[in-house]
N, CA, C and O of each residue as an XYZ file, in Angstrom:
928
protein
N      -2.383     -2.388    122.635
C      -1.348     -3.478    122.738
C      -0.402     -2.978    123.810
O       0.384     -2.071    124.085
N      -1.184     -4.614    124.455
C       0.340     -4.880    125.892
C       1.373     -4.962    125.826
O       1.802     -5.675    124.919
N       2.351     -4.287    126.737
C       4.010     -4.101    126.039
C       4.577     -5.925    127.255
O       4.607     -5.900    128.485
N       4.913     -7.170    126.406
C       5.662     -8.168    127.073
C       6.277     -7.823    127.344
O       6.467     -6.734    126.801
N       7.515     -8.285    128.628
C       8.357     -8.059    128.853
C       9.443     -9.353    128.268
O       9.135    -10.530    128.454
N      10.465     -9.045    127.698
C      11.415     -9.729    127.297
C      12.705    -10.349    128.142
O      13.406     -9.607    128.830
N      12.907    -11.504    128.053
C      13.430    -11.914    129.239
C      14.675    -12.949    128.621
O      14.559    -13.072    127.402
N      15.670    -13.606    129.119
C      16.938    -14.229    128.353
C      16.239    -15.661    128.704
O      15.509    -15.964    129.648
N      16.663    -16.339    127.741
C      16.236    -17.636    127.456
C      16.275    -18.528    128.554
O      15.464    -19.423    128.791
N      17.597    -18.118    129.413
C      17.880    -19.157    130.234
C      17.458    -18.627    131.510
O      18.037    -19.089    132.493
N      16.303    -17.491    131.751
C      15.659    -17.122    132.551
C      14.006    -17.756    132.886
O      13.276    -17.774    133.878
N      13.915    -18.200    131.591
C      12.436    -19.193    131.285
C      12.967    -20.598    130.733
O      11.819    -20.986    130.521
N      13.600    -21.481    130.400
C      13.677    -22.737    130.121
C      15.362    -23.020    130.485
O      16.420    -22.391    130.438
N      14.934    -24.218    130.827
C      16.579    -25.323    130.985
C      17.202    -25.299    129.559
O      16.512    -24.990    128.587
N      18.554    -25.639    129.446
C      19.505    -26.246    128.569
C      20.270    -26.890    128.890
O      20.991    -26.718    129.873
N      20.299    -28.171    127.806
C      21.502    -28.884    127.923
C      21.721    -28.968    126.297
O      20.967    -28.956    125.324
N      22.947    -29.047    126.473
C      24.036    -28.959    125.447
C      24.107    -30.670    124.801
O      24.201    -31.495    125.710
N      24.088    -31.013    123.981
C      23.864    -32.564    123.466
C      25.928    -33.028    123.339
O      26.907    -32.435    122.886
N      25.762    -34.007    123.842
C      27.454    -34.246    123.740
C      27.316    -35.932    122.968
O      26.460    -36.762    123.276
N      28.340    -36.105    121.984
C      28.234    -37.471    120.937
C      29.020    -38.597    122.164
O      30.163    -38.600    122.621
N      27.802    -39.516    122.425
C      28.157    -40.660    123.093
C      29.304    -41.542    122.133
O      29.673    -41.277    120.989
N      29.854    -43.030    123.296
C      31.108    -43.698    122.499
C      30.759    -44.209    120.940
O      29.718    -44.781    121.264
N      30.815    -44.370    119.918
C      30.382    -44.512    118.704
C      30.150    -45.822    118.760
O      29.324    -46.236    117.946
N      30.840    -46.920    119.783
C      30.685    -48.056    119.244
C      28.764    -48.625    120.372
O      28.218    -49.712    120.558
N      28.439    -47.271    120.775
C      26.864    -47.566    120.923
C      26.165    -47.672    120.399
O      25.097    -48.187    120.729
N      26.443    -47.245    119.372
C      26.083    -46.479    118.260
C      24.924    -47.813    117.580
O      25.385    -48.882    117.981
N      23.755    -48.050    116.806
C      23.495    -49.158    116.737
C      21.947    -48.799    115.435
O      21.447    -47.684    115.588
N      21.521    -49.392    114.680
C      20.481    -49.349    113.864
C      19.063    -50.358    114.130
O      17.993    -50.292    113.524
N      19.439    -51.266    115.206
C      18.236    -51.952    115.827
C      17.435    -51.614    116.373
O      16.242    -51.831    116.158
N      17.978    -50.924    117.315
C      16.954    -50.560    118.117
C      17.151    -50.697    119.713
O      16.358    -50.796    120.649
N      18.374    -50.664    119.624
C      19.125    -51.149    121.505
C      18.930    -49.735    122.045
O      19.244    -48.908    121.189
N      18.386    -49.024    123.540
C      18.959    -48.265    123.635
C      18.022    -47.708    123.385
O      17.007    -48.366    123.158
N      17.988    -46.241    123.325
C      17.510    -45.291    123.108
C      17.660    -44.321    121.826
O      18.791    -44.070    121.412
N      16.386    -43.711    121.125
C      16.581    -43.100    119.990
C      17.790    -41.905    119.726
O      17.696    -41.311    120.800
N      18.574    -41.379    119.172
C      19.562    -41.214    119.138
C      19.861    -40.070    117.741
O      20.239    -40.392    116.614
N      19.589    -38.843    118.194
C      19.794    -37.243    117.464
C      21.350    -36.777    117.057
O      22.126    -36.644    118.003
N      21.707    -36.593    116.092
C      22.737    -35.960    116.017
C      22.915    -34.587    115.635
O      23.851    -33.871    115.990
N      21.846    -34.226    114.801
C      21.683    -33.099    114.651
C      20.699    -32.865    113.552
O      19.860    -33.761    113.454
N      20.581    -31.736    112.575
C      19.643    -30.774    111.587
C      19.564    -32.284    111.097
O      18.390    -32.654    111.113
N      20.516    -33.363    110.629
C      20.018    -34.726    109.442
C      18.751    -35.328    109.602
O      17.950    -35.755    108.770
N      18.721    -35.267    111.174
C      17.551    -36.403    111.481
C      16.269    -35.958    111.781
O      15.235    -36.617    111.903
N      16.561    -34.111    111.944
C      14.936    -33.381    110.918
C      14.169    -33.886    110.626
O      14.396    -34.569    109.627
N      13.132    -33.948    111.038
C      11.626    -33.753    110.411
C      11.130    -33.307    110.136
O      11.897    -32.397    109.825
N       9.387    -32.679    109.605
C       9.146    -31.495    109.377
C       8.626    -30.869    110.928
O       8.274    -29.692    111.002
N       8.617    -31.483    111.759
C       8.013    -30.631    112.926
C       8.917    -31.877    114.128
O       9.540    -31.191    114.938
N       9.096    -33.194    114.377
C       9.660    -34.075    115.364
C      10.694    -34.391    114.445
O      10.571    -34.032    113.274
N      12.008    -35.208    114.940
C      12.762    -35.879    114.648
C      12.573    -36.901    113.980
O      11.740    -37.609    114.545
N      12.984    -37.384    112.932
C      12.873    -39.428    112.375
C      14.546    -40.207    113.155
O      15.678    -39.725    113.142
N      14.171    -41.214    113.614
C      14.769    -41.499    114.119
C      15.066    -42.669    113.039
O      14.284    -43.278    112.309
N      16.836    -42.797    113.233
C      17.189    -43.585    112.619
C      18.605    -44.046    112.859
O      19.214    -44.647    111.973
N      19.175    -43.769    114.093
C      19.966    -44.494    115.187
C      19.677    -44.214    116.426
O      19.243    -43.147    116.859
N      20.005    -45.526    117.210
C      19.790    -45.951    118.546
C      21.194    -45.130    119.077
O      21.995    -44.362    118.544
N      21.010    -45.808    120.596
C      22.211    -45.414    121.570
C      22.148    -46.187    122.865
O      21.301    -46.056    123.749
N      23.016    -46.885    122.843
C      23.079    -48.098    124.197
C      23.626    -47.218    125.563
O      23.334    -47.704    126.655
N      24.357    -46.027    125.544
C      25.066    -45.360    126.252
C      25.021    -44.471    126.107
O      26.065    -44.200    125.513
N      24.017    -42.918    126.334
C      23.903    -41.861    126.139
C      24.508    -41.011    127.242
O      24.664    -41.302    128.428
N      24.825    -39.853    126.564
C      25.438    -39.403    127.653
C      24.837    -37.964    127.934
O      25.020    -37.527    129.071
N      23.968    -36.979    126.809
C      22.885    -36.407    127.432
C      21.711    -36.233    126.869
O      21.411    -36.638    125.746
N      20.998    -35.622    127.625
C      19.540    -36.522    126.890
C      18.078    -35.256    126.756
O      17.665    -34.427    127.567
N      17.690    -35.566    125.559
C      16.123    -34.733    125.560
C      15.099    -35.526    126.046
O      15.113    -36.748    125.899
N      14.163    -34.899    126.645
C      13.215    -35.380    127.157
C      11.887    -34.658    125.942
O      12.023    -33.657    125.239
N      10.481    -35.711    126.053
C       9.258    -35.502    125.948
C       8.363    -33.822    125.727
O       7.760    -33.148    126.563
N       8.682    -33.512    123.845
C       8.413    -32.307    124.165
C       9.200    -30.634    123.535
O       9.093    -29.577    122.914
N      10.192    -31.798    124.541
C      11.648    -30.275    124.720
C      12.386    -29.834    123.032
O      12.451    -30.572    122.049
N      12.801    -28.601    123.145
C      12.651    -28.372    121.803
C      14.306    -28.575    121.287
O      15.201    -28.237    122.062
N      14.565    -29.023    120.225
C      15.794    -29.527    119.662
C      16.047    -28.334    119.054
O      15.071    -27.732    118.607
N      17.311    -27.771    118.913
C      18.146    -26.570    118.667
C      19.053    -27.457    117.786
O      19.680    -28.422    118.223
N      19.065    -26.919    116.144
C      20.210    -27.441    115.658
C      21.653    -26.078    115.542
O      21.640    -25.160    114.722
N      22.763    -26.316    116.585
C      24.223    -25.078    116.864
C      25.173    -25.662    115.951
O      26.211    -25.021    115.782
N      24.977    -27.163    115.091
C      26.134    -26.339    114.819
C      25.963    -26.316    113.059
O      24.931    -25.760    112.685
N      26.328    -26.536    112.617
C      26.010    -25.930    110.821
C      25.119    -27.632    110.337
O      25.352    -28.837    110.422
N      23.923    -26.622    109.769
C      23.735    -25.360    109.899
C      22.967    -25.275    110.699
O      22.151    -26.171    110.915
N      23.028    -23.973    111.477
C      22.605    -23.396    112.886
C      21.103    -22.989    113.060
O      20.401    -22.814    112.064
N      20.740    -22.879    114.000
C      19.016    -22.323    113.717
C      17.595    -23.036    113.496
O      16.480    -22.552    113.688
N      17.960    -24.398    113.012
C      16.911    -25.443    112.760
C      16.100    -25.811    114.181
O      16.619    -25.713    115.293
N      14.607    -26.292    113.908
C      14.476    -26.401    115.270
C      13.203    -27.812    115.002
O      12.420    -27.919    114.058
N      13.398    -28.839    116.312
C      12.373    -29.710    116.101
C      12.029    -30.688    116.900
O      12.754    -31.670    117.059
N      10.740    -30.517    117.572
C      10.430    -31.100    118.478
C      10.300    -32.855    119.571
O       9.530    -33.737    119.192
N      10.866    -32.970    120.401
C      11.373    -33.965    121.015
C       9.714    -34.522    121.267
O       8.866    -34.003    121.993
N       9.564    -35.981    120.243
C       8.254    -36.770    120.703
C       8.706    -37.890    122.214
O       7.818    -38.664    122.572
N       9.699    -37.903    122.797
C       9.773    -38.859    123.259
C      11.317    -38.613    123.804
O      11.918    -37.823    123.075
N      12.577    -39.413    125.606
C      13.121    -39.430    125.650
C      13.927    -39.711    124.590
O      13.501    -40.546    123.792
N      15.644    -38.911    124.266
C      15.961    -39.016    123.107
C      17.695    -39.094    123.653
O      18.039    -38.831    124.805
N      18.530    -39.462    122.674
C      19.869    -38.739    123.359
C      20.528    -38.003    122.218
O      20.766    -38.418    121.084
N      20.807    -36.654    122.832
C      21.123    -35.970    121.471
C      22.910    -35.662    121.743
O      23.493    -35.537    122.820
N      23.521    -35.595    120.212
C      24.558    -35.127    119.986
C      25.363    -34.263    119.884
O      25.635    -34.858    118.842
N      26.220    -33.215    119.919
C      26.764    -31.880    120.070
C      26.482    -31.105    118.661
O      27.184    -30.127    118.403
N      25.470    -31.518    117.744
C      24.949    -30.456    116.926
C      23.900    -30.038    117.340
O      23.394    -29.139    116.669
N      23.009    -30.598    118.838
C      21.906    -30.047    119.308
C      21.769    -29.792    120.628
O      22.094    -30.622    121.477
N      21.306    -28.691    120.899
C      21.284    -28.433    122.339
C      19.458    -29.069    122.744
O      18.941    -29.547    121.734
N      18.578    -29.109    123.943
C      17.522    -29.334    123.959
C      16.561    -28.277    125.134
O      16.866    -28.399    126.320
N      15.950    -27.733    124.935
C      15.379    -26.771    125.350
C      13.924    -27.332    126.214
O      12.984    -27.836    125.600
N      13.925    -27.167    127.585
C      12.351    -26.886    128.245
C      12.300    -25.912    128.756
O      13.257    -25.402    129.339
N      10.621    -25.176    128.617
C      10.123    -24.240    128.796
C       9.961    -25.099    130.927
O       9.898    -26.216    131.440
N       9.971    -23.446    131.438
C      10.076    -24.395    132.615
C       8.385    -23.405    132.704
O       7.912    -22.374    132.224
N       7.903    -24.686    133.775
C       6.155    -24.963    133.777
C       5.377    -23.663    133.937
O       4.492    -23.129    133.270
N       5.987    -23.361    134.997
C       5.236    -21.555    135.185
C       5.300    -20.537    135.203
O       4.803    -19.675    135.927
N       6.343    -20.515    133.867
C       6.972    -19.538    133.311
C       6.965    -19.530    131.596
O       6.964    -18.623    130.764
N       6.963    -20.419    131.547
C       6.956    -20.494    129.674
C       6.795    -22.059    128.750
O       7.332    -23.149    128.947
N       5.726    -21.560    127.595
C       5.374    -22.762    127.250
C       6.062    -23.100    125.982
O       6.229    -22.197    125.163
N       6.684    -24.888    125.602
C       8.104    -25.380    125.534
C       7.339    -24.656    123.447
O       8.078    -24.220    122.565
N       5.950    -24.790    123.357
C       5.959    -24.792    121.728
C       5.926    -23.287    120.960
O       6.318    -22.925    119.850
N       5.069    -22.367    122.427
C       5.846    -21.033    122.362
C       6.972    -20.717    121.722
O       7.192    -19.882    120.844
N       7.557    -21.372    122.187
C       9.221    -20.979    122.573
C       9.941    -21.517    121.000
O      10.785    -20.890    120.360
N       9.219    -23.074    120.569
C       9.827    -23.371    119.315
C       9.174    -22.202    118.341
O       9.908    -21.946    117.386
N       8.008    -21.481    118.386
C       7.472    -21.159    117.520
C       8.435    -19.247    117.888
O       8.265    -18.627    116.838
N       8.506    -19.166    117.976
C       9.628    -18.377    118.837
C      10.820    -18.112    117.753
O      11.101    -17.112    117.092
N      11.508    -19.625    117.850
C      13.132    -19.678    117.547
C      12.730    -20.039    116.260
O      13.348    -19.404    115.405
N      12.094    -20.657    115.913
C      11.748    -20.724    114.145
C      11.615    -19.327    113.371
O      12.546    -19.049    112.615
N      10.652    -18.502    113.472
C      10.987    -17.117    113.395
C      12.720    -16.300    113.600
O      13.201    -15.351    112.981
N      13.220    -17.023    114.556
C      14.584    -16.126    114.656
C      15.920    -16.891    114.186
O      17.088    -16.675    114.509
N      15.349    -17.891    113.287
C      16.085    -18.541    112.556
C      17.305    -17.846    111.764
O      18.517    -18.052    111.717
N      16.611    -17.126    111.294
C      17.737    -15.741    110.638
C      19.089    -15.390    110.890
O      20.138    -15.577    110.274
N      18.708    -14.676    112.255
C      19.777    -13.982    113.220
C      20.139    -15.482    114.065
O      21.186    -15.292    114.683
N      19.700    -16.685    114.260
C      20.755    -17.524    115.252
C      21.676    -17.818    114.326
O      22.825    -18.035    114.710
N      21.332    -17.887    112.836
C      22.038    -18.139    111.997
C      23.925    -17.419    111.491
O      25.019    -17.885    111.170
N      23.296    -16.089    111.708
C      23.990    -15.141    111.786
C      25.287    -14.725    113.133
O      26.340    -14.112    112.958
N      24.794    -15.252    114.319
C      25.687    -15.847    115.242
C      26.478    -16.402    115.375
O      27.536    -16.447    116.004
N      25.710    -17.088    114.455
C      27.141    -19.037    114.653
C      28.290    -18.511    114.095
O      28.199    -17.983    112.987
N      29.807    -18.580    114.903
C      30.982    -18.754    114.376
C      31.567    -19.769    113.619
O      31.092    -20.902    113.699
N      32.323    -19.591    113.049
C      33.594    -20.536    111.665
C      33.396    -20.035    111.060
O      32.595    -19.177    110.690
N      34.759    -20.914    110.655
C      35.204    -20.197    109.091
C      34.642    -21.339    108.059
O      34.600    -21.205    106.836
N      34.267    -22.361    108.718
C      34.255    -23.987    107.788
C      33.158    -23.768    108.317
O      32.490    -22.868    107.809
N      32.538    -24.574    109.620
C      31.473    -25.290    110.026
C      30.876    -24.017    111.091
O      31.686    -23.757    111.981
N      29.639    -23.224    111.130
C      29.672    -22.472    111.795
C      28.595    -22.950    113.084
O      27.368    -22.936    113.175
N      29.084    -23.139    113.500
C      27.817    -23.267    115.895
C      27.850    -22.341    116.385
O      28.635    -21.463    116.027
N      26.892    -22.171    117.525
C      26.267    -21.943    118.344
C      27.028    -22.113    119.906
O      26.938    -23.328    120.079
N      27.344    -21.855    120.461
C      27.275    -22.440    122.151
C      26.047    -22.208    123.020
O      24.877    -21.976    122.718
N      26.759    -22.359    124.366
C      25.673    -22.230    125.600
C      25.275    -21.192    125.275
O      24.247    -20.980    124.632
N      26.620    -19.825    125.986
C      26.181    -18.831    126.137
C      25.535    -18.180    125.157
O      24.786    -17.272    125.517
N      25.664    -18.486    123.640
C      24.903    -17.734    122.867
C      23.245    -18.134    123.434
O      22.639    -17.367    124.182
N      22.855    -19.001    123.110
C      21.719    -19.860    123.322
C      21.027    -19.364    124.574
O      19.805    -19.484    124.669
N      21.905    -18.694    125.751
C      21.111    -18.835    126.669
C      21.061    -16.856    126.430
O      19.951    -16.439    126.761
N      21.439    -16.407    126.241
C      20.882    -14.597    126.072
C      20.140    -14.266    125.111
O      19.919    -13.091    124.817
N      19.511    -15.584    124.305
C      18.581    -15.176    123.039
C      17.008    -14.577    124.114
O      16.204    -15.132    124.864
N      17.191    -13.474    123.716
C      16.238    -12.713    124.012
C      14.368    -13.159    123.575
O      14.142    -13.406    122.391
N      13.040    -13.229    124.712
C      12.012    -13.526    124.019
C      10.740    -13.145    125.089
O      10.422    -13.307    126.267
N      10.069    -12.306    123.395
C       8.882    -11.684    124.769
C       8.066    -12.455    125.631
O       7.598    -13.582    125.473
N       8.014    -11.998    126.165
C       7.055    -13.030    127.148
C       6.006    -12.634    127.730
O       6.042    -11.800    128.635
N       5.016    -13.130    127.329
C       3.443    -12.670    127.680
C       2.724    -13.870    129.074
O       3.381    -14.844    129.442
N       1.843    -13.661    129.450
C       0.972    -14.151    130.265
C       1.042    -15.929    129.729
O       1.180    -16.060    128.513
N       0.967    -17.075    130.446
C       1.187    -18.524    129.793
C      -0.150    -18.679    129.443
O      -0.409    -19.822    129.066
N      -1.425    -17.613    129.448
C      -2.559    -18.454    128.775
C      -2.179    -17.378    127.841
O      -3.362    -17.189    127.557
N      -1.538    -16.465    127.080
C      -1.398    -16.411    125.819
C      -0.317    -17.139    125.157
O      -0.276    -17.648    124.037
N       0.406    -17.086    125.938
C       1.167    -18.225    125.367
C       1.035    -19.644    124.337
O       1.547    -19.895    123.246
N       0.050    -20.474    125.277
C      -0.625    -21.470    124.434
C      -1.562    -20.922    123.750
O      -1.950    -21.692    122.871
N      -2.342    -19.498    123.761
C      -3.321    -19.465    122.390
C      -2.615    -19.108    121.407
O      -2.897    -19.456    120.260
N      -1.392    -18.216    121.754
C      -0.297    -17.775    120.499
C       0.026    -19.605    119.220
O      -0.290    -19.970    118.088
N       0.981    -20.281    120.676
C       0.937    -21.826    119.788
C      -0.217    -22.308    119.476
O      -0.076    -22.278    118.253
N      -1.284    -22.744    119.642
C      -2.558    -22.924    119.108
C      -2.821    -22.278    117.886
O      -2.846    -22.909    116.829
N      -3.019    -21.075    117.954
C      -3.163    -20.363    116.914
C      -2.190    -20.691    115.638
O      -2.856    -20.951    114.636
N      -0.721    -20.745    115.426
C      -0.069    -20.841    114.697
C      -0.032    -22.604    114.551
O       0.431    -23.246    113.608
N      -0.577    -23.051    115.616
C      -0.108    -24.432    114.643
C      -1.738    -24.852    113.913
O      -1.789    -25.751    113.074
N      -2.889    -24.167    114.300
C      -3.497    -24.297    113.136
C      -3.155    -23.218    111.818
O      -3.851    -23.720    110.936
N      -2.827    -22.642    111.520
C      -2.111    -22.008    110.353
C      -0.987    -22.941    109.858
O      -1.089    -23.282    108.680
N       0.231    -23.486    110.661
C       0.719    -24.213    110.234
C       0.338    -26.215    109.634
O       0.776    -26.900    108.709
N      -0.470    -26.425    110.545
C      -1.713    -27.440    109.848
C      -2.474    -26.709    108.527
O      -3.302    -27.524    108.121
N      -2.509    -25.492    107.706
C      -3.154    -25.493    107.236
C      -2.274    -25.219    105.726
O      -2.890    -25.564    104.718
N      -1.180    -24.752    105.562
C       0.130    -24.277    105.374
C       0.119    -25.798    104.427
O      -0.014    -26.180    103.264
N       0.355    -26.329    105.801
C       0.842    -28.070    105.074
C      -0.618    -28.628    103.937
O      -0.622    -29.231    102.864
N      -1.853    -28.012    104.911
C      -2.918    -29.021    103.261
C      -1.992    -28.671    102.034
O      -1.365    -29.532    101.417
N      -1.967    -27.372    101.749
C      -2.206    -26.342    100.748
C      -0.387    -26.846     99.913
O      -0.124    -26.633     98.730
N       0.241    -27.276    100.569
C       1.650    -28.030     99.899
C       1.174    -29.676     99.290
O       1.327    -30.344     98.268
N       0.554    -29.794    100.556
C       0.137    -31.143     99.599
C      -0.781    -30.567     98.569
O      -0.148    -30.374     97.530
N      -1.847    -30.273     98.484
C      -2.205    -29.420     97.301
C      -1.472    -29.002     96.224
O      -1.930    -28.837     95.093
N      -0.350    -28.830     96.560
C       0.742    -28.079     95.436
C       1.047    -28.930     94.988
O       0.889    -28.865     93.769
N       1.581    -30.107     95.425
C       2.440    -31.436     95.569
C       2.005    -32.361     94.404
O       2.557    -33.045     93.542
N       0.577    -32.008     94.851
C      -0.773    -32.886     93.358
C      -1.097    -32.424     92.419
O      -1.153    -33.074     91.375
N      -1.464    -30.946     92.510
C      -1.241    -30.711     91.080
C      -0.213    -30.435     90.448
O      -0.461    -29.984     89.329
N       0.978    -30.526     90.728
C       2.243    -30.683     90.075
C       2.461    -32.060     89.615
O       3.079    -32.165     88.556
N       1.913    -33.606     90.450
C       1.701    -34.262     89.718
C       0.994    -33.924     88.449
O       1.513    -34.516     87.503
N       0.097    -33.256     88.145
C      -1.344    -33.230     87.795
C      -0.681    -32.710     86.677
O      -0.656    -33.416     85.669
N      -0.074    -31.480     86.655
C       0.874    -31.200     85.175
C       1.525    -32.095     84.612
O       1.467    -32.483     83.445
N       2.336    -32.526     85.698
C       3.307    -33.251     84.981
C       2.667    -34.763     83.480
O       2.891    -34.935     82.282
N       1.953    -35.389     84.421
C       1.069    -35.686     83.671
C       0.352    -35.187     82.431
O       0.512    -35.763     81.354
N      -0.398    -34.177     82.553
C      -0.956    -33.569     81.295
C       0.002    -33.475     80.105
O      -0.354    -33.363     78.932
N       1.621    -33.553     80.678
C       2.583    -33.374     79.955
C       2.962    -33.816     78.760
O       3.359    -33.480     77.645
N       2.582    -35.010     79.682
C       3.339    -36.342     78.958
C       2.124    -36.709     78.189
O       2.527    -37.070     77.083
N       0.922    -36.785     78.238
C      -0.298    -36.920     77.039
C      -0.435    -36.219     76.822
O      -1.607    -36.049     76.488
N       0.562    -34.867     76.715
C       0.079    -33.983     75.174
C       1.053    -34.251     74.397
O       0.917    -34.510     73.201
N       2.278    -34.207     75.095
C       3.215    -34.024     74.414
C       4.339    -36.135     74.241
O       4.829    -36.768     73.306
N       4.214    -36.321     75.510
C       4.912    -38.055     75.181
C       5.987    -37.860     76.064
O       6.482    -36.760     76.311
N       6.390    -39.067     76.598
C       7.862    -38.777     77.516
C       8.456    -38.394     76.842
O       8.760    -38.884     75.755
N       8.925    -37.004     77.486
C      10.655    -36.520     76.916
C      11.769    -37.154     76.504
O      12.468    -36.841     75.540
N      11.928    -38.080     77.274
C      13.140    -38.627     77.557
C      13.028    -39.994     75.932
O      13.793    -39.831     74.982
N      12.077    -41.091     75.938
C      11.799    -41.689     74.783
C      11.597    -40.945     73.735
O      12.206    -41.161     72.687
N      10.611    -39.849     73.882
C      10.329    -39.109     72.385
C       9.400    -39.582     71.565
O       9.774    -39.740     70.403
N       8.399    -39.833     71.795
C       7.569    -41.612     70.928
C       7.090    -40.585     69.620
O       7.013    -40.944     68.445
N       6.752    -39.038     70.225
C       5.906    -38.273     69.138
C       7.552    -37.718     68.101
O       7.528    -36.815     67.264
N       8.529    -38.354     68.388
C       9.392    -37.792     66.725
C       9.457    -35.967     67.293
O       9.421    -35.191     66.338
N       9.527    -35.417     68.425
C       9.776    -33.606     68.962
C      11.295    -33.338     68.018
O      12.251    -34.102     68.150
N      11.311    -32.652     67.476
C      12.778    -32.261     67.369
C      13.819    -31.855     68.926
O      13.458    -31.191     69.898
N      14.768    -32.330     68.755
C      15.631    -32.025     70.132
C      16.597    -30.998     69.639
O      17.171    -31.010     68.550
N      16.676    -30.303     70.380
C      17.930    -28.975     70.657
C      19.227    -29.079     71.104
O      19.873    -28.869     70.077
N      19.988    -29.266     71.969
C      21.018    -28.827     72.949
C      20.586    -27.864     73.921
O      19.953    -27.183     73.113
N      20.504    -27.563     74.465
C      20.541    -26.927     75.684
C      20.524    -25.164     75.381
O      19.611    -24.343     75.465
N      22.376    -24.998     74.891
C      22.948    -23.761     74.619
C      21.746    -23.411     73.513
O      21.184    -22.317     73.567
N      21.569    -23.898     73.021
C      20.666    -23.788     71.648
C      19.165    -22.829     71.710
O      18.726    -22.143     70.787
N      18.566    -23.010     73.046
C      17.350    -22.582     73.617
C      17.596    -21.768     74.459
O      16.604    -21.078     74.692
N      18.789    -21.405     75.269
C      18.397    -20.754     76.658
C      20.243    -19.599     76.480
O      21.204    -19.670     75.714
N      20.003    -19.004     77.248
C      21.129    -18.149     77.672
C      21.367    -18.557     79.220
O      20.468    -18.432     80.051
N      22.861    -19.136     79.589
C      22.583    -19.884     80.275
C      24.035    -18.508     81.350
O      25.029    -18.135     80.726
N      23.836    -18.081     82.672
C      24.891    -17.850     83.183
C      25.003    -18.346     84.728
O      24.056    -18.858     85.325
N      26.292    -18.125     85.296
C      26.626    -19.324     86.783
C      27.147    -18.112     87.634
O      27.746    -17.210     87.049
N      27.005    -18.069     88.590
C      27.438    -17.528     89.930
C      28.247    -17.148     89.902
O      28.443    -16.743     88.756
N      29.841    -16.758     91.150
C      30.586    -16.934     91.253
C      30.708    -16.701     92.834
O      31.887    -16.533     93.145
N      29.917    -16.648     93.810
C      30.279    -16.020     94.685
C      29.564    -16.424     95.154
O      28.421    -16.218     94.745
N      29.869    -17.586     96.769
C      29.429    -18.652     97.624
C      28.355    -17.338     98.787
O      28.215    -16.132     98.582
N      27.874    -18.044     99.756
C      27.090    -17.585    101.427
C      27.612    -16.772    101.758
O      26.981    -15.940    102.411
N      29.145    -16.536    101.481
C      30.322    -15.976    102.400
C      30.176    -14.245    101.613
O      30.461    -13.280    102.323
N      29.999    -14.156    101.041
C      29.347    -12.616    100.248
C      28.027    -12.290    100.955
O      28.018    -11.061    101.035
N      27.269    -12.619    101.329
C      26.260    -12.029    101.773
C      26.673    -10.764    102.698
O      27.723    -10.477    103.273
N      25.375    -10.107    102.599
C      25.565     -8.993    103.601
C      24.726     -8.728    104.634
O      24.905     -7.510    104.627
N      23.589     -8.981    105.932
C      23.057     -8.867    106.896
C      22.118     -8.277    106.309
O      21.220     -9.023    105.918
N      21.946     -6.660    106.006
C      20.874     -5.245    105.507
C      21.671     -5.481    103.514
O      22.254     -4.508    103.036
N      21.587     -6.392    102.926
C      22.005     -6.026    101.925
C      20.789     -5.901    100.341
O      20.088     -6.833     99.946
N      20.854     -4.574     99.740
C      19.737     -4.418     98.759
C      19.249     -4.815     98.422
O      18.089     -4.412     98.333
N      19.784     -6.425     97.706
C      18.978     -7.651     96.276
C      19.499     -9.278     97.280
O      20.412     -9.883     97.841
N      18.211     -9.263     96.939
C      18.301    -10.825     96.992
C      18.763    -11.541     96.539
O      18.602    -11.574     95.319
N      20.054    -13.095     97.460
C      21.669    -13.780     96.733
C      20.572    -14.549     96.893
O      19.538    -14.446     97.553
N      21.048    -15.386     96.102
C      20.884    -16.983     95.915
C      22.467    -17.425     95.734
O      23.493    -17.033     95.179
N      21.950    -18.581     96.630
C      23.079    -19.722     96.460
C      22.819    -21.628     96.077
O      22.077    -22.029     95.181
N      23.410    -22.284     96.753
C      23.125    -23.773     96.509
C      22.237    -24.078     97.802
O      21.686    -25.177     97.864
N      22.031    -22.924     99.095
C      21.475    -22.831     99.989
C      20.404    -23.010    100.105
O      19.882    -22.049     99.540
N      19.218    -23.985    100.695
C      18.009    -23.913    101.099
C      17.038    -22.188    100.980
O      15.980    -21.843    100.453
N      18.137    -21.474    101.805
C      17.353    -20.464    102.415
C      18.136    -19.110    101.373
O      19.328    -19.117    101.065
N      17.605    -18.535    101.156
C      18.137    -16.537    100.416
C      18.853    -16.184    101.162
O      18.739    -16.547    102.333
N      20.142    -15.105    100.638
C      20.431    -14.360    101.788
C      20.073    -12.753    101.258
O      18.890    -12.443    101.114
N      21.015    -11.892    101.015
C      21.483    -10.348    100.886
C      22.577    -10.681    100.281
O      23.257    -11.706    100.224
N      22.663     -9.038     99.584
C      23.631     -9.099     99.359
C      23.555     -7.429     98.057
O      22.688     -7.385     97.185
N      24.678     -6.206     98.242
C      24.776     -5.441     98.052
C      25.359     -5.209     96.422
O      24.846     -4.240     95.861
N      26.240     -5.892     95.713
C      27.098     -6.215     94.827
C      26.220     -6.854     93.624
O      26.775     -7.268     92.607
């Protein structure tokens, strides 16, 4: 297997750190260009337009990678067109002669945990321009980058189809439950009702994500979407 040279992100891609425009230029009437502030605007792959801006300060362009740089850190999306980015985002654009943006996108998806750990700040984690520039990316030839990205696109599409099937099966199970036992709220069949504590033993956790250990021995679950590791 060939060894691919690893280069810092700033050697293979352009980087623009977002900056919040004046709040009086925000609007929801479609005046100006789409404005994305952070992870809250992200969809599965592309951001969802909720806000527009008439006086943008920092721009991302079509196919740029949008990276969340303020809590939560490390999530990525791809811009569908020119847009304004606030300080919660950075825009990364691959240099056409060196790197393929979709390849960088998938690599950053894989690096999410590491980017989270780079984030600093006791209340709200954030990563800066220097942190992003220093990210090392293994760089195969451009044609192989494109092949890798295409293969991952195909795999991702299959995953999404499976998720849709699982969601439909979940609805089927719920409808079967209602058919067999009736609505659990109205209880039309008159089943006996008991308090939760009479049926289940419930234990609540005491630690939050600050107790995580990078290379911990046990899985650690909090209210966050992602799981962590811990030694305790």
